[in-house]
C-alpha positions in Angstrom: -36.0 -50.0 31.8 -35.7 -49.8 28.2 -38.2 -47.5 26.2 -38.1 -48.4 22.8 -40.5 -46.6 19.7 -42.1 -47.9 15.9 -41.8 -45.6 14.1 -43.4 -45.6 10.5 -45.7 -42.8 8.2 -48.9 -43.0 9.5 -49.0 -45.3 12.6 -51.9 -48.3 11.5 -49.7 -50.3 9.8 -46.2 -50.8 10.4 -44.5 -49.3 13.5 -47.9 -50.5 15.4 -47.0 -54.3 14.5 -43.4 -53.9 15.2 -45.0 -52.3 18.9 -47.8 -54.8 19.5 -44.8 -57.5 18.1 -42.0 -56.5 20.4 -44.8 -56.3 23.5 -45.8 -60.1 22.3 -42.0 -61.1 23.6 -41.5 -58.6 26.1 -44.1 -60.0 28.1 -43.6 -63.5 27.7 -39.9 -63.1 28.2 -40.0 -61.2 30.9 -38.1 -57.8 29.2 -38.6 -55.2 31.1 -39.8 -52.8 28.4 -42.0 -49.9 27.9 -43.3 -50.1 24.0 -44.7 -47.5 22.0 -45.2 -46.6 18.1 -46.1 -43.7 16.6 -46.4 -42.1 12.9 -44.9 -38.6 11.6 -47.2 -37.4 9.9 -51.1 -36.1 11.3 -53.0 -37.5 8.0 -54.0 -41.5 10.0 -54.1 -39.8 13.3 -56.7 -41.4 15.4 -57.2 -44.1 12.4 -57.2 -47.7 13.6 -54.7 -50.1 13.0 -54.8 -51.1 9.7 -57.3 -54.1 8.5 -54.6 -56.0 6.6 -52.1 -55.2 9.4 -54.9 -56.9 12.7 -55.2 -59.7 10.5 -51.8 -60.9 10.5 -51.3 -59.8 14.1 -54.0 -62.1 14.8 -53.1 -65.3 12.3 -49.4 -65.1 15.5 -52.4 -64.4 18.6 -51.0 -61.3 18.9 -53.7 -58.3 19.7 -54.4 -54.8 19.1 -57.4 -54.1 20.3 -58.0 -50.3 21.4 -54.7 -49.2 19.3 -55.0 -45.6 17.8 -52.9 -43.9 15.4 -50.8 -41.2 17.2 -48.3 -38.4 15.6 -44.9 -38.2 16.8 -44.3 -35.0 18.6 -40.7 -33.7 19.2 
């Protein structure tokens, strides 16, 4: 199994989009991947995915329900 971690500053837009797009591709392609995302700042910790990012994912049939910003831990 390959593990993939997408990282950005707050984990509310770019890295969650990468996470859910990759999860969608992995599921459709039958790939054995473990995919997650995190931020380098605790500023948005616990926040949901940014609404414009959520809408863009939805336009492509990709959901991100339940995702809350997490902080990258050492």
